[in-house]
TIMI-2910 file (N, C-alpha, C, CB; in pm, 1 decimal, decimal comma, always signed):
<rs>
+----------+----------+----------+----------+----------+----------+----------+----------+----------+----------+----------+----------+------+
!      n_x !      n_y !      n_z !     ca_x !     ca_y !     ca_z !      c_x !      c_y !      c_z !     cb_x !     cb_y !     cb_z ! resn !
+----------+----------+----------+----------+----------+----------+----------+----------+----------+----------+----------+----------+------+
!  +8544,4 !  +8909,4 !  +7905,3 !  +8663,1 !  +8987,7 !  +7875,2 !  +8784,1 !  +8894,9 !  +7885,7 !  +8676,6 !  +9110,7 !  +7971,8 !  Met !
!  +8872,5 !  +8900,8 !  +7787,2 !  +8988,7 !  +8812,9 !  +7791,9 !  +9091,3 !  +8862,9 !  +7894,1 !  +9053,0 !  +8802,3 !  +7652,9 !  Asn !
!  +9184,5 !  +8775,0 !  +7930,5 !  +9282,3 !  +8805,0 !  +8035,3 !  +9369,5 !  +8925,4 !  +8000,9 !  +9370,3 !  +8684,1 !  +8060,1 !  Gln !
!  +9411,8 !  +8935,9 !  +7875,6 !  +9499,0 !  +9047,3 !  +7836,3 !  +9426,7 !  +9181,3 !  +7852,2 !  +9546,5 !  +9029,6 !  +7690,4 !  Lys !
!  +9301,9 !  +9187,2 !  +7807,8 !  +9222,6 !  +9309,9 !  +7819,4 !  +9199,1 !  +9344,5 !  +7965,9 !  +9087,7 !  +9294,7 !  +7745,9 !  Lys !
!  +9171,5 !  +9242,2 !  +8047,5 !  +9150,2 !  +9263,0 !  +8190,3 !  +9276,0 !  +9321,5 !  +8255,3 !  +9110,8 !  +9130,4 !  +8258,7 !  Lys !
!  +9392,4 !  +9266,6 !  +8220,2 !  +9518,0 !  +9316,0 !  +8274,0 !  +9548,0 !  +9458,1 !  +8230,3 !  +9630,3 !  +9225,8 !  +8232,8 !  Gly !
!  +9521,6 !  +9487,8 !  +8104,4 !  +9543,3 !  +9622,0 !  +8052,5 !  +9455,2 !  +9722,7 !  +8125,3 !  +9515,9 !  +9626,3 !  +7901,8 !  Thr !
!  +9329,1 !  +9688,0 !  +8145,3 !  +9237,4 !  +9777,3 !  +8217,0 !  +9282,7 !  +9800,1 !  +8360,7 !  +9095,5 !  +9719,9 !  +8215,9 !  Asn !
!  +9331,8 !  +9695,5 !  +8425,3 !  +9381,3 !  +9708,0 !  +8563,3 !  +9501,8 !  +9802,4 !  +8568,2 !  +9419,9 !  +9568,6 !  +8620,5 !  Ala !
!  +9593,3 !  +9786,5 !  +8474,7 !  +9710,8 !  +9873,4 !  +8469,3 !  +9669,9 ! +10018,4 !  +8445,7 !  +9807,0 !  +9827,0 !  +8359,1 !  Glu !
!  +9576,4 ! +10039,9 !  +8356,0 !  +9530,2 ! +10176,7 !  +8327,3 !  +9464,7 ! +10240,4 !  +8449,0 !  +9431,7 ! +10176,3 !  +8210,1 !  Arg !
!  +9394,9 ! +10159,7 !  +8527,2 !  +9333,4 ! +10212,6 !  +8649,0 !  +9439,7 ! +10269,9 !  +8742,5 !  +9253,0 ! +10102,7 !  +8720,8 !  Glu !
!  +9548,9 ! +10198,7 !  +8759,2 !  +9657,0 ! +10246,3 !  +8846,5 !  +9723,5 ! +10371,0 !  +8786,8 !  +9762,5 ! +10134,6 !  +8868,2 !  Ile !
!  +9743,3 ! +10372,2 !  +8657,7 !  +9803,6 ! +10490,0 !  +8593,2 !  +9718,6 ! +10613,7 !  +8620,2 !  +9818,7 ! +10467,6 !  +8440,2 !  Ile !
!  +9587,0 ! +10601,5 !  +8606,6 !  +9497,9 ! +10714,6 !  +8635,1 !  +9509,9 ! +10758,4 !  +8780,6 !  +9352,3 ! +10677,6 !  +8603,4 !  His !
!  +9525,1 ! +10663,5 !  +8870,2 !  +9539,8 ! +10697,1 !  +9011,9 !  +9664,0 ! +10783,4 !  +9033,5 !  +9548,1 ! +10568,8 !  +9097,7 !  Met !
!  +9775,4 ! +10747,4 !  +8969,7 !  +9897,4 ! +10827,8 !  +8983,9 !  +9878,5 ! +10967,4 !  +8925,1 ! +10016,1 ! +10757,8 !  +8915,7 !  Phe !
!  +9821,9 ! +10976,7 !  +8805,6 !  +9806,3 ! +11105,6 !  +8739,4 !  +9708,1 ! +11196,1 !  +8813,3 !  +9760,2 ! +11085,3 !  +8596,4 !  Trp !
!  +9618,4 ! +11139,5 !  +8891,8 !  +9523,5 ! +11221,3 !  +8967,0 !  +9585,5 ! +11282,4 !  +9092,3 !  +9403,3 ! +11138,3 !  +9005,3 !  Gln !
!  +9707,9 ! +11244,7 !  +9122,2 !  +9779,8 ! +11307,9 !  +9233,4 !  +9847,0 ! +11433,4 !  +9180,2 !  +9885,4 ! +11210,1 !  +9297,6 !  Thr !
!  +9898,0 ! +11513,8 !  +9268,2 !  +9955,5 ! +11641,2 !  +9224,3 ! +10097,7 ! +11630,3 !  +9168,9 !  +9955,2 ! +11737,3 !  +9338,6 !  Ser !
! +10171,7 ! +11528,1 !  +9208,9 ! +10312,7 ! +11529,6 !  +9168,2 ! +10366,7 ! +11397,4 !  +9113,3 ! +10395,4 ! +11569,7 !  +9283,8 !  Asp !
! +10280,0 ! +11304,8 !  +9075,9 ! +10324,5 ! +11177,2 !  +9021,7 ! +10288,4 ! +11165,3 !  +8874,4 ! +10263,6 ! +11061,6 !  +9100,5 !  Trp !
! +10372,6 ! +11095,6 !  +8799,7 ! +10345,3 ! +11060,4 !  +8660,5 ! +10364,4 ! +10909,6 !  +8648,4 ! +10439,4 ! +11139,4 !  +8560,0 !  Ala !
! +10292,1 ! +10848,1 !  +8554,5 ! +10302,1 ! +10703,1 !  +8537,0 ! +10270,3 ! +10665,8 !  +8393,5 ! +10207,4 ! +10629,3 !  +8633,7 !  Ala !
! +10324,7 ! +10551,2 !  +8350,0 ! +10292,4 ! +10499,9 !  +8216,9 ! +10301,2 ! +10348,1 !  +8217,2 ! +10387,1 ! +10559,6 !  +8109,9 !  Cys !
! +10224,8 ! +10286,8 !  +8125,4 ! +10232,1 ! +10142,7 !  +8103,5 ! +10354,0 ! +10114,5 !  +8017,8 ! +10102,0 ! +10088,0 !  +8036,3 !  Arg !
! +10413,7 !  +9999,7 !  +8037,6 ! +10526,1 !  +9957,7 !  +7955,2 ! +10473,4 !  +9862,1 !  +7849,0 ! +10638,4 !  +9890,6 !  +8041,4 !  Val !
! +10481,5 !  +9904,1 !  +7725,6 ! +10434,5 !  +9820,0 !  +7615,2 ! +10518,3 !  +9692,3 !  +7609,4 ! +10441,9 !  +9896,8 !  +7479,5 !  Ala !
! +10451,6 !  +9580,5 !  +7598,1 ! +10522,4 !  +9453,9 !  +7583,5 ! +10577,1 !  +9395,5 !  +7711,6 ! +10632,5 !  +9471,1 !  +7489,8 !  Gly !
! +10542,5 !  +9453,9 !  +7826,1 ! +10595,8 !  +9398,2 !  +7950,9 ! +10553,2 !  +9251,5 !  +7960,9 ! +10545,7 !  +9479,9 !  +8075,9 !  Ser !
! +10647,3 !  +9166,5 !  +7994,0 ! +10620,2 !  +9023,6 !  +8005,5 ! +10628,4 !  +8947,6 !  +7874,7 ! +10486,4 !  +9003,6 !  +8063,9 !  Gly !
! +10641,4 !  +9019,2 !  +7763,0 ! +10644,7 !  +8949,6 !  +7634,6 ! +10766,0 !  +8985,2 !  +7549,7 ! +10519,9 !  +8979,9 !  +7557,7 !  Ser !
! +10856,3 !  +9064,7 !  +7604,8 ! +10980,6 !  +9094,9 !  +7534,0 ! +11096,5 !  +9033,9 !  +7611,9 ! +11000,1 !  +9249,3 !  +7516,2 !  Ile !
! +11211,5 !  +9027,4 !  +7547,9 ! +11322,1 !  +8957,1 !  +7613,0 ! +11389,3 !  +9037,5 !  +7724,3 ! +11424,7 !  +8919,8 !  +7510,5 !  Lys !
! +11354,6 !  +9165,4 !  +7734,6 ! +11416,2 !  +9248,9 !  +7837,4 ! +11324,0 !  +9261,5 !  +7958,6 ! +11449,6 !  +9388,2 !  +7780,8 !  Tyr !
! +11383,4 !  +9269,6 !  +8077,2 ! +11299,9 !  +9286,1 !  +8196,3 ! +11226,3 !  +9420,0 !  +8191,3 ! +11385,6 !  +9276,6 !  +8324,7 !  Pro !
! +11098,1 !  +9416,4 !  +8218,0 ! +11021,3 !  +9540,6 !  +8221,4 ! +10899,3 !  +9522,1 !  +8310,5 ! +10978,7 !  +9583,7 !  +8078,4 !  Ser !
! +10872,6 !  +9620,4 !  +8395,3 ! +10754,3 !  +9613,4 !  +8480,9 ! +10629,6 !  +9648,7 !  +8399,9 ! +10768,7 !  +9708,4 !  +8602,7 !  Pro !
! +10513,8 !  +9629,8 !  +8458,4 ! +10389,2 !  +9669,6 !  +8393,5 ! +10374,1 !  +9821,5 !  +8391,8 ! +10269,6 !  +9605,6 !  +8464,2 !  Asp !
! +10414,7 !  +9884,8 !  +8502,1 ! +10399,6 ! +10029,4 !  +8517,2 ! +10528,0 ! +10089,4 !  +8573,1 ! +10279,8 ! +10062,8 !  +8608,8 !  Ile !
! +10561,6 ! +10205,9 !  +8521,4 ! +10669,1 ! +10287,3 !  +8578,5 ! +10602,9 ! +10414,7 !  +8628,9 ! +10784,4 ! +10318,4 !  +8472,4 !  Ile !
! +10627,4 ! +10448,4 !  +8753,0 ! +10572,0 ! +10570,4 !  +8811,8 ! +10684,8 ! +10646,2 !  +8880,0 ! +10456,9 ! +10538,1 !  +8913,1 !  Ala !
! +10676,4 ! +10777,6 !  +8874,7 ! +10784,0 ! +10857,1 !  +8934,9 ! +10735,3 ! +10997,1 !  +8969,0 ! +10904,7 ! +10865,1 !  +8840,3 !  Ala !
! +10807,3 ! +11056,4 !  +9061,3 ! +10797,4 ! +11199,9 !  +9085,7 ! +10940,7 ! +11248,9 !  +9100,8 ! +10708,6 ! +11233,7 !  +9214,0 !  Asn !
! +10960,9 ! +11367,7 !  +9149,1 ! +11097,2 ! +11420,7 !  +9157,7 ! +11181,6 ! +11352,3 !  +9265,0 ! +11092,4 ! +11568,8 !  +9184,9 !  Leu !
! +11117,9 ! +11275,5 !  +9353,7 ! +11191,0 ! +11212,7 !  +9464,5 ! +11203,6 ! +11061,8 !  +9453,6 ! +11124,3 ! +11245,8 !  +9592,9 !  Lys !
! +11106,6 ! +10996,2 !  +9389,9 ! +11104,0 ! +10849,6 !  +9389,7 ! +11068,5 ! +10795,1 !  +9253,0 ! +11004,9 ! +10797,7 !  +9493,0 !  Arg !
! +11114,7 ! +10669,7 !  +9229,2 ! +11078,1 ! +10594,1 !  +9109,1 ! +11025,0 ! +10458,2 !  +9154,6 ! +11201,3 ! +10577,8 !  +9010,7 !  Lys !
! +10913,8 ! +10416,4 !  +9094,6 ! +10854,3 ! +10288,4 !  +9128,0 ! +10843,5 ! +10202,1 !  +9002,8 ! +10716,2 ! +10307,8 !  +9192,8 !  Leu !
! +10874,9 ! +10075,4 !  +9016,5 ! +10854,1 !  +9976,1 !  +8911,5 ! +10749,0 !  +9880,5 !  +8967,1 ! +10989,7 !  +9900,5 !  +8871,1 !  Ala !
! +10636,0 !  +9868,0 !  +8895,8 ! +10521,3 !  +9797,7 !  +8951,9 ! +10474,9 !  +9684,9 !  +8860,2 ! +10406,8 !  +9895,2 !  +8976,8 !  Ile !
! +10457,3 !  +9568,8 !  +8918,2 ! +10394,9 !  +9454,4 !  +8850,6 ! +10251,7 !  +9448,4 !  +8901,7 ! +10473,4 !  +9317,6 !  +8877,9 !  Glu !
! +10153,8 !  +9442,8 !  +8811,4 ! +10012,1 !  +9450,1 !  +8848,3 !  +9941,4 !  +9317,4 !  +8827,6 !  +9942,1 !  +9558,2 !  +8767,9 !  Cys !
!  +9852,3 !  +9286,8 !  +8919,1 !  +9768,4 !  +9167,7 !  +8908,4 !  +9629,3 !  +9200,0 !  +8960,6 !  +9830,2 !  +9048,4 !  +8986,3 !  Lys !
!  +9528,7 !  +9149,5 !  +8892,2 !  +9390,1 !  +9164,3 !  +8934,1 !  +9324,4 !  +9027,2 !  +8921,4 !  +9314,5 !  +9273,0 !  +8848,4 !  Ser !
!  +9248,3 !  +8987,6 !  +9024,4 !  +9193,0 !  +8852,6 !  +9022,8 !  +9060,5 !  +8844,0 !  +9096,9 !  +9291,6 !  +8755,4 !  +9083,3 !  Thr !
!  +8980,2 !  +8746,5 !  +9057,6 !  +8857,5 !  +8713,3 !  +9129,7 !  +8883,3 !  +8601,7 !  +9230,1 !  +8746,4 !  +8672,1 !  +9031,6 !  Lys !
!  +8997,5 !  +8537,5 !  +9218,5 !  +9034,4 !  +8426,0 !  +9304,9 !  +9069,3 !  +8476,1 !  +9445,0 !  +9152,8 !  +8348,1 !  +9244,8 !  Ser !
!  +9088,2 !  +8383,5 !  +9535,7 !  +9132,8 !  +8415,7 !  +9671,3 !  +9285,2 !  +8421,1 !  +9680,0 !  +9078,5 !  +8312,8 !  +9770,8 !  Glu !
!  +9352,0 !  +8376,7 !  +9572,6 !  +9498,1 !  +8370,9 !  +9568,2 !  +9547,1 !  +8439,0 !  +9441,1 !  +9548,5 !  +8223,8 !  +9574,9 !  Tyr !
!  +9666,2 !  +8496,5 !  +9448,1 !  +9730,0 !  +8548,1 !  +9328,0 !  +9872,0 !  +8491,6 !  +9323,7 !  +9730,3 !  +8705,9 !  +9325,9 !  Gln !
!  +9899,6 !  +8416,6 !  +9218,7 ! +10032,7 !  +8360,2 !  +9200,0 ! +10111,1 !  +8447,2 !  +9102,8 ! +10024,5 !  +8214,5 !  +9148,7 !  Tyr !
! +10240,2 !  +8460,8 !  +9128,8 ! +10330,9 !  +8532,5 !  +9040,0 ! +10446,8 !  +8439,9 !  +9008,9 ! +10380,7 !  +8666,9 !  +9103,8 !  Leu !
! +10480,7 !  +8431,6 !  +8882,9 ! +10592,6 !  +8346,8 !  +8843,2 ! +10722,6 !  +8406,9 !  +8895,2 ! +10597,7 !  +8330,0 !  +8689,0 !  Glu !
! +10814,3 !  +8319,6 !  +8932,7 ! +10944,6 !  +8368,2 !  +8979,5 ! +11014,7 !  +8450,0 !  +8871,3 ! +11033,6 !  +8250,3 !  +9022,1 !  Lys !
! +10992,5 !  +8414,0 !  +8745,0 ! +11051,1 !  +8489,5 !  +8634,5 ! +11003,1 !  +8635,0 !  +8638,0 ! +11015,1 !  +8424,1 !  +8498,9 !  Arg !
! +10875,4 !  +8655,7 !  +8662,3 ! +10820,0 !  +8791,6 !  +8670,4 ! +10886,9 !  +8871,8 !  +8781,4 ! +10668,2 !  +8786,4 !  +8693,8 !  Glu !
! +10901,3 !  +8807,7 !  +8895,5 ! +10962,2 !  +8874,9 !  +9011,2 ! +11109,1 !  +8905,1 !  +8984,4 ! +10948,1 !  +8788,1 !  +9138,3 !  Ile !
! +11181,9 !  +8807,7 !  +8929,1 ! +11323,8 !  +8829,2 !  +8900,0 ! +11344,3 !  +8941,3 !  +8799,4 ! +11386,9 !  +8701,0 !  +8847,6 !  Asn !
! +11257,2 !  +8948,7 !  +8697,7 ! +11268,2 !  +9055,7 !  +8598,7 ! +11236,2 !  +9191,5 !  +8660,5 ! +11174,9 !  +9028,5 !  +8480,5 !  Glu !
! +11136,0 !  +9194,9 !  +8747,8 ! +11103,5 !  +9319,8 !  +8816,3 ! +11221,8 !  +9366,1 !  +8901,3 ! +10977,7 !  +9302,4 !  +8904,1 !  Leu !
! +11282,0 !  +9274,2 !  +8973,7 ! +11397,6 !  +9308,2 !  +9057,4 ! +11516,1 !  +9355,4 !  +8973,0 ! +11439,1 !  +9187,4 !  +9142,2 !  Leu !
! +11539,6 !  +9289,6 !  +8860,2 ! +11650,0 !  +9330,2 !  +8772,9 ! +11626,4 !  +9471,3 !  +8718,6 ! +11666,6 !  +9230,1 !  +8656,5 !  Glu !
! +11506,0 !  +9497,5 !  +8671,4 ! +11474,6 !  +9630,2 !  +8618,2 ! +11491,4 !  +9736,3 !  +8728,3 ! +11329,6 !  +9633,2 !  +8560,9 !  Tyr !
! +11436,4 !  +9708,2 !  +8845,1 ! +11443,2 !  +9803,4 !  +8955,9 ! +11587,3 !  +9831,4 !  +8996,3 ! +11364,9 !  +9750,7 !  +9075,9 !  Ala !
! +11669,5 !  +9728,1 !  +8999,6 ! +11810,3 !  +9745,6 !  +9037,7 ! +11883,3 !  +9832,5 !  +8935,4 ! +11880,6 !  +9608,5 !  +9050,9 !  Gln !
! +11856,3 !  +9810,1 !  +8807,5 ! +11925,8 !  +9886,3 !  +8702,3 ! +11880,1 ! +10031,3 !  +8693,5 ! +11905,2 !  +9819,6 !  +8568,3 !  Lys !
! +11761,2 ! +10060,4 !  +8741,6 ! +11707,7 ! +10196,8 !  +8731,0 ! +11694,8 ! +10266,9 !  +8865,3 ! +11573,1 ! +10193,7 !  +8663,9 !  Thr !
! +11736,9 ! +10201,1 !  +8971,3 ! +11725,1 ! +10254,2 !  +9106,3 ! +11579,8 ! +10285,5 !  +9142,3 ! +11810,5 ! +10379,3 !  +9120,7 !  Asn !
! +11489,1 ! +10198,0 !  +9098,1 ! +11346,8 ! +10212,3 !  +9128,7 ! +11308,7 ! +10117,6 !  +9241,7 ! +11260,3 ! +10184,6 !  +9003,3 !  Ala !
! +11202,0 ! +10149,9 !  +9310,6 ! +11148,5 ! +10061,9 !  +9413,9 ! +11058,5 !  +9958,2 !  +9346,8 ! +11069,8 ! +10143,2 !  +9522,6 !  Glu !
! +11085,1 !  +9829,1 !  +9366,5 ! +10997,1 !  +9727,5 !  +9307,0 ! +10874,4 !  +9702,7 !  +9394,7 ! +11074,0 !  +9595,7 !  +9285,8 !  Pro !
! +10756,8 !  +9703,4 !  +9333,4 ! +10631,6 !  +9681,0 !  +9404,3 ! +10541,7 !  +9588,1 !  +9325,4 ! +10560,5 !  +9813,2 !  +9431,2 !  Trp !
! +10458,9 !  +9515,2 !  +9398,0 ! +10354,9 !  +9433,5 !  +9337,7 ! +10222,1 !  +9499,2 !  +9375,8 ! +10362,7 !  +9281,8 !  +9386,0 !  Ile !
! +10138,9 !  +9526,2 !  +9275,4 ! +10004,9 !  +9581,1 !  +9298,7 !  +9904,8 !  +9469,1 !  +9272,9 !  +9976,0 !  +9706,7 !  +9206,4 !  Ala !
!  +9817,7 !  +9444,5 !  +9369,9 !  +9718,8 !  +9337,7 !  +9355,5 !  +9581,6 !  +9390,9 !  +9394,3 !  +9756,6 !  +9214,3 !  +9442,5 !  Ile !
!  +9484,9 !  +9355,7 !  +9310,8 !  +9346,6 !  +9391,1 !  +9340,7 !  +9262,2 !  +9264,3 !  +9335,0 !  +9292,7 !  +9499,0 !  +9241,1 !  Lys !
!  +9214,6 !  +9223,0 !  +9451,7 !  +9118,8 !  +9113,9 !  +9457,7 !  +8980,9 !  +9173,7 !  +9432,4 !  +9124,9 !  +9038,4 !  +9595,9 !  Phe !
!  +8890,1 !  +9095,5 !  +9375,8 !  +8757,3 !  +9148,2 !  +9344,9 !  +8692,6 !  +9208,6 !  +9469,7 !  +8667,7 !  +9037,3 !  +9286,8 !  Ser !
!  +8623,2 !  +9317,3 !  +9448,2 !  +8553,3 !  +9391,7 !  +9552,4 !  +8646,3 !  +9448,7 !  +9659,4 !  +8451,6 !  +9303,0 !  +9617,4 !  Arg !
!  +8771,2 !  +9474,6 !  +9624,4 !  +8864,8 !  +9540,0 !  +9716,2 !  +8936,0 !  +9652,2 !  +9642,0 !  +8967,7 !  +9437,9 !  +9774,5 !  Thr !
!  +9002,9 !  +9737,4 !  +9716,7 !  +9087,2 !  +9840,4 !  +9657,8 !  +9224,5 !  +9782,4 !  +9627,6 !  +9098,8 !  +9962,5 !  +9751,6 !  Asn !
!  +9298,0 !  +9852,4 !  +9545,5 !  +9435,6 !  +9811,2 !  +9517,0 !  +9516,5 !  +9810,7 !  +9645,6 !  +9501,1 !  +9904,5 !  +9412,3 !  Trp !
!  +9602,6 !  +9709,9 !  +9657,9 !  +9698,7 !  +9702,9 !  +9767,6 !  +9835,6 !  +9680,7 !  +9705,3 !  +9662,5 !  +9588,3 !  +9870,5 !  Arg !
!  +9936,4 !  +9735,4 !  +9768,8 ! +10073,1 !  +9727,9 !  +9719,1 ! +10156,8 !  +9654,7 !  +9822,3 ! +10131,1 !  +9869,6 !  +9689,8 !  Phe !
! +10240,0 !  +9562,4 !  +9772,5 ! +10316,5 !  +9478,7 !  +9863,6 ! +10459,7 !  +9465,1 !  +9812,7 ! +10250,6 !  +9339,7 !  +9879,0 !  Ile !
! +10551,6 !  +9461,4 !  +9907,0 ! +10692,0 !  +9440,1 !  +9871,6 ! +10714,7 !  +9291,3 !  +9849,5 ! +10787,5 !  +9495,0 !  +9982,4 !  Gln !
! +10807,6 !  +9259,4 !  +9764,1 ! +10836,1 !  +9120,7 !  +9728,6 ! +10873,7 !  +9038,1 !  +9850,8 ! +10947,8 !  +9114,7 !  +9625,6 !  Ile !
! +10948,1 !  +9096,2 !  +9941,6 ! +10991,0 !  +9022,1 ! +10061,4 ! +10872,9 !  +8974,4 ! +10145,5 ! +11082,2 !  +9109,1 ! +10146,9 !  Lys !
! +10755,8 !  +9034,2 ! +10126,9 ! +10637,9 !  +8996,8 ! +10205,3 ! +10548,1 !  +8894,7 ! +10136,4 ! +10557,8 !  +9119,1 ! +10236,5 !  Asn !
! +10580,8 !  +8858,3 ! +10012,4 ! +10505,0 !  +8754,4 !  +9943,6 ! +10544,3 !  +8617,6 !  +9997,9 ! +10528,5 !  +8761,1 !  +9791,0 !  Leu !
! +10456,2 !  +8521,7 !  +9984,0 ! +10486,9 !  +8384,8 ! +10026,3 ! +10548,8 !  +8309,9 !  +9908,6 ! +10358,5 !  +8311,2 ! +10077,8 !  Lys !
! +10661,9 !  +8244,9 !  +9933,1 ! +10727,3 !  +8166,2 !  +9828,7 ! +10671,9 !  +8023,7 !  +9833,1 ! +10883,1 !  +8166,7 !  +9846,6 !  Glu !
! +10634,4 !  +7969,8 !  +9716,0 ! +10572,4 !  +7837,8 !  +9711,9 ! +10652,3 !  +7738,2 !  +9628,2 ! +10432,0 !  +7848,8 !  +9657,5 !  Thr !
! +10775,2 !  +7763,0 !  +9603,5 ! +10855,2 !  +7674,8 !  +9518,3 ! +10875,5 !  +7736,9 !  +9382,4 ! +10789,0 !  +7538,0 !  +9504,0 !  Gly !
! +10778,6 !  +7718,2 !  +9291,7 ! +10788,3 !  +7774,6 !  +9156,5 ! +10730,4 !  +7915,2 !  +9145,8 ! +10718,0 !  +7684,4 !  +9058,5 !  Lys !
! +10658,9 !  +7956,6 !  +9248,4 ! +10588,2 !  +8083,7 !  +9241,9 ! +10603,7 !  +8163,0 !  +9371,7 ! +10440,7 !  +8060,1 !  +9212,3 !  His !
! +10557,3 !  +8286,0 !  +9363,0 ! +10528,9 !  +8365,3 !  +9480,9 ! +10377,0 !  +8374,7 !  +9487,3 ! +10598,3 !  +8508,5 !  +9475,7 !  Tyr !
! +10322,8 !  +8392,6 !  +9607,0 ! +10178,4 !  +8393,9 !  +9622,1 ! +10136,4 !  +8502,0 !  +9720,5 ! +10127,9 !  +8257,1 !  +9668,2 !  Met !
! +10019,6 !  +8559,9 !  +9693,0 !  +9957,1 !  +8653,3 !  +9786,2 !  +9811,9 !  +8610,5 !  +9804,4 !  +9966,9 !  +8801,8 !  +9734,7 !  Ala !
!  +9761,4 !  +8629,5 !  +9923,1 !  +9620,8 !  +8602,9 !  +9953,5 !  +9558,2 !  +8733,3 ! +10001,9 !  +9605,3 !  +8488,7 ! +10061,1 !  Thr !
!  +9426,9 !  +8732,5 ! +10012,0 !  +9357,8 !  +8850,5 ! +10066,0 !  +9410,4 !  +8884,2 ! +10205,9 !  +9204,4 !  +8826,4 ! +10070,8 !  Arg !
!  +9427,0 !  +8781,7 ! +10288,4 !  +9475,3 !  +8802,8 ! +10424,5 !  +9616,2 !  +8858,9 ! +10428,8 !  +9470,5 !  +8673,8 ! +10501,0 !  Gly !
!  +9702,5 !  +8806,8 ! +10342,8 !  +9839,9 !  +8856,2 ! +10337,9 !  +9842,4 !  +9003,3 ! +10296,6 !  +9924,4 !  +8771,8 ! +10240,5 !  Leu !
!  +9762,1 !  +9038,9 ! +10197,5 !  +9757,6 !  +9178,7 ! +10154,4 !  +9701,8 !  +9269,3 ! +10263,3 !  +9673,8 !  +9192,3 ! +10027,9 !  Leu !
!  +9605,8 !  +9216,6 ! +10337,6 !  +9549,7 !  +9295,9 ! +10447,3 !  +9655,1 !  +9320,4 ! +10555,0 !  +9426,9 !  +9225,1 ! +10508,0 !  Lys !
!  +9735,7 !  +9217,8 ! +10584,3 !  +9836,8 !  +9227,6 ! +10690,0 !  +9964,8 !  +9298,4 ! +10645,6 !  +9871,0 !  +9089,9 ! +10739,7 !  Asp !
! +10013,3 !  +9267,7 ! +10525,8 ! +10144,7 !  +9315,3 ! +10481,6 ! +10138,9 !  +9418,6 ! +10369,6 ! +10226,9 !  +9199,2 ! +10436,3 !  Lys !
! +10024,4 !  +9430,3 ! +10304,8 ! +10011,3 !  +9525,5 ! +10195,3 !  +9980,5 !  +9665,0 ! +10246,9 !  +9903,0 !  +9480,6 ! +10098,8 !  Gly !
!  +9993,5 !  +9761,3 ! +10158,3 !  +9964,3 !  +9900,2 ! +10194,4 !  +9870,8 !  +9960,7 ! +10090,3 ! +10095,1 !  +9983,8 ! +10205,7 !  Ile !
!  +9804,6 ! +10065,9 ! +10128,1 !  +9713,8 ! +10135,8 ! +10038,1 !  +9792,0 ! +10221,4 !  +9938,2 !  +9615,6 ! +10223,2 ! +10118,1 !  Ser !
!  +9722,4 ! +10268,4 !  +9836,8 !  +9782,6 ! +10358,1 !  +9738,7 !  +9832,4 ! +10486,1 !  +9806,7 !  +9681,1 ! +10392,1 !  +9627,1 !  Phe !
!  +9752,3 ! +10540,9 !  +9896,6 !  +9792,2 ! +10663,2 !  +9967,5 !  +9919,5 ! +10640,6 ! +10048,3 !  +9679,1 ! +10711,0 ! +10060,1 !  Thr !
!  +9928,0 ! +10528,3 ! +10117,3 ! +10049,1 ! +10497,5 ! +10194,1 ! +10169,8 ! +10480,0 ! +10103,4 ! +10028,4 ! +10371,3 ! +10277,5 !  Ser !
! +10148,7 ! +10418,3 !  +9987,8 ! +10257,9 ! +10402,2 !  +9891,8 ! +10312,0 ! +10538,6 !  +9850,4 ! +10210,4 ! +10323,1 !  +9767,7 !  Leu !
! +10222,4 ! +10630,0 !  +9816,9 ! +10265,4 ! +10763,5 !  +9774,2 ! +10334,5 ! +10839,5 !  +9885,0 ! +10147,2 ! +10843,3 !  +9724,8 !  Leu !
! +10283,1 ! +10824,5 ! +10005,8 ! +10337,0 ! +10900,7 ! +10120,2 ! +10450,6 ! +10829,2 ! +10190,4 ! +10227,4 ! +10929,0 ! +10220,1 !  Asn !
! +10478,5 ! +10707,8 ! +10145,6 ! +10583,9 ! +10625,5 ! +10205,2 ! +10565,2 ! +10614,3 ! +10357,2 ! +10722,9 ! +10684,7 ! +10172,8 !  Lys !
! +10440,5 ! +10590,5 ! +10398,8 ! +10409,8 ! +10579,8 ! +10541,2 ! +10410,0 ! +10435,4 ! +10589,0 ! +10275,5 ! +10643,0 ! +10570,4 !  Thr !
! +10467,5 ! +10346,4 ! +10508,7 ! +10466,7 ! +10203,8 ! +10543,7 ! +10587,2 ! +10164,9 ! +10624,8 ! +10460,5 ! +10118,8 ! +10419,4 !  Phe !
! +10684,9 ! +10249,8 ! +10636,4 ! +10808,7 ! +10215,5 ! +10708,3 ! +10796,9 ! +10256,1 ! +10853,7 ! +10931,5 ! +10283,9 ! +10643,7 !  Ile !
+----------+----------+----------+----------+----------+----------+----------+----------+----------+----------+----------+----------+------+
</rs>
């Protein structure tokens, strides 16, 4: 499976997770990462909160994110008053959600590891219930 198809499938998995809840809606953003305007991979919302989510799925032990991706996510979130989140799924694990401030900065990139997600990331249920604070 090519990388684009893999990413699309990962995004759709998260969208289904939101729609299976009682009060959340979500959609993929067409062209995210390939148009000149900042746009997250997924926008999710209910009557109380808005989330802008960048998604990554990997078989590796590390997930790198370009600073450009993070800056665009932050810009979009600031303009729409949405909460910016990174969703990462390492193989054989559930999705974990992490705030940008908890990612490790490596110079040209931000990075997350399985251990970092275990320590600083939160589950989908915690994200919805905002029980991470």
